[in-house]
Each structure stands twice: as structure tokens, then as C-alpha cells.
N, C-alpha and C positions, 0 to 999 in steps of 0.2 A: 191601511185596512186591507189592501189587496194582498199583502204578504201573509196575513192571517189565513187567507184562503189558499194562496200559492204554496205556503210552507206550513201545513198543519202539524208537522212533527215538533214544532217549537211551541210548547205549552205556555200560553200567555200568563198563567198565574205565577210562574217562577223563572221564565227565561226572558232575558233582556232584549230590547229592540235591536241592539247591535248584533245579537247572535244570529239574526237572519242572514248575515254575511256568511255564515257557515253552511247555509243551505244551497239549494240548486239555483237560487235566484239572487245571487250576490249583486248583480247589476242593479236590481230594483232598490235595494237598501242603500247602495252607493249613490244612486241617482237621488233618492230621498234626502240623504244627508247633504249632498251637493246643492240641491234646491233650497233646503232649509237654510243652509249657511249663506247662500247667495241672497235670499230674501232678507235675512238679518243685516247683511252688509249693505244692501241697497236701501233699506230703511234707515240705517245709520247715516248714509250719504244724504238722503232726503232731509233728515233731521238737522244736519249741519247748518243748513241755510235758515232754519226756523228757530232753533234754541239759542239761548244766550246765558252767559254766566259759566263760571268754572265748573260747578257741580253738574250742570246739564251737559257740558262738553265732555266731562269725565264719563258720564253715563252713556253718551254716544260712543265713546271709545270702547267702553265695556261691551256695548251691543255689538260693535264690530269684532271685538275679540271673541265674543260668543259665536258669531257667524264663522269666524276662522276655525274655532273649535269644532263646529258642526261639519264644516268642509273636511277638516282633518279626520273626523269620525268616519266619514265616507272613504277617505283615502287610506286610512290606517285601520283595518278591520280589527275585530276583537282579539285576534291572535297576534297582532302586530305590537311590537314593544312601545310604539308611540300612541297606542289607543288610550292609555291612561292620561297622557298629556292632552289629547283631544278632549277627554272628559273634563280635565282640570281647566282648560281654556273655555269650553263651551257651557258647562253646566252651572257653576256657581256665579258666573258673571251676569247671566241674563236676569235673574230676579232683582239684583241690585239695580241694574240698568232700568228694568221695567218700572220699578216703583219710583225711582227718582224721575225718570222721564215723564211718567204719567202725571205725577204731582206737578211737575214743571209745566207741562202742556195745559193742564187744567187751571193752574194759577195764572198762567199767561193768557187765558181765554182763547187758546188756539183750538182746543177741543172743549166740548161742553158735556160730553157723555160721562156721567158718573159710573156707568157700567164699566168703563175703562179701568177704574180703580179696583173693582172687584176682580177683573181679569188680571191686572198687574199683581195683586196680592195672591192670586191663585198660583202664581209661579213659585214664590218662596214656600207657600203652604205645601205644594206638590213635592218640592225638593225635600222638605222636612219629613213628609209622609213617606217618601221613597227611602230616605235614610233610616227611618224607624222600622219600616217593613223589611228592609235588607238586613238590619241588625237582628231582628227577630228570626228571620229565615236562616241566616248563618249560624245563629245560636242554636236553632233547632237541628241544623245539619251536624253541628259539633256534638250536641247531646246524643244524636243518633249514631255517632261514631264515624261520620263521613268527613273526610278532609277535602275542602274545596278551596283551592288557592289558584293562583294564576297559571301554575304548571300542570294542574290536574284537570282532566276532562270533566264536564258536568255529569252528574249522575243521570242514569236513564230515567229514573222515577224519583219522586219525592218520598222519602221514608215516612212511614206512619208516625203521626204525632208532630210532624213539622208543619208549621203554619207558613204556607208559601203564598205570599201576596206581593212580593217584591216586583214581579213582572207586571202586575196590574198597576202598581204605583209608578213604575217606570213609564208605562204607556200614558198614564195620567199626566206625568211630568212633560212628556213629549207633546201631548195635546195642549196643555196649558201654555207652554213656551211658544209653540207655533201659533196658537190662537191669538196670543197677545201681539205677535208680529203682524199677523194678518189684520187684526182689528184696528190697531193703530195705523197701519198702512191705509186701510179703508177709510178711517176718519180723516186722514190727511188728504186722500184723494177727493173726498167730498168737499173739502174747503179749497 
């Protein structure tokens, strides 16, 4: 939230969270990703002593991989060639992990909060929503005659007629992912 105030030049409707690394406060987004990744890894370590069964252990590993991806997102900014790898490690693995682990924890009566299921499912819903809004936005850029690939700088403004919601969807995804980690950690601390 602080970066929205510290770097108002990045329009939240169409600029990704990772792009804050291009601004004057790269340290803040780097710290954010490092803390996010550390939280995910620490939760996976805590869950190792609680869960049982192959699927649950696989989900714990996916959570750790997601944490490693978040840390890599902080170390390798949006201009780094390994930023895509960070995304591939961190983003698709968390929803799978969240859903499997939440069902496992509920079925084993380790947690009893059915709200945890809603939060777990919000992770894959937010990922789907981000994918759809990004496709819509890139399609609009293409129709407007803009080329936006990894080698071209982002445009200064969104052309007229382009539906630019990808940035909002990206922020929703980040919120859902982090909120699941925090909520499950909170429930585990309570027990």
C-alpha cells in the first residue's frame, strides 16, 4: 500500500506490482517480496510437523517453491532475465498448495474455520482473473497498434479503447496470496 503513495507514477490499473522496482523506491518492493517469500517458507516449515500424507507434503513443497519464487521476484526485478522464472515458481504453485492444504487441515480437524476455504479458493480465482484481464489488456494494446513485449518499454499512457484492469487484478492476486499465508499462519498460532 505504501508504494502506491511513494510511487504514484505507476498507474495501478495497468502496471504490475513488480514494476515498482523501476521507481525510486526499489528497496521497498524488494523488501516486500523478500518478506512475502520468507513468510511462505516459514509457513511451509511449520506445516511439515502438522500434515500427513503424500498430497499434503507435496502441497507443503509447492508452498515452499512459491516462497522461493517470491524471494526471487525481489532479487530479480522486472528487467532481469530471471524475473519470468520467479513468476513461474511463485505464482501458479500457491493456489494448488493453498487449496490442497486448506482441505487437508479442515479434514484433519487441525483448523475449523470454513472461511479458510473461501480464502484458499480466492487464490486460484484471482489468478484466473489476472490471466483474463491481462489477455484483454494485451489484446487492446495490439488493436491500438502498440507492441508491448519484454524488450519494449511500457507505454506512457493507455490508448483510448483499451480496457486496462490487469494491474488491479495483479494487486488482487497479491492480496489473496498473502492473505492466505497470513490467515493460515494465524489459525496455526491459535492452536
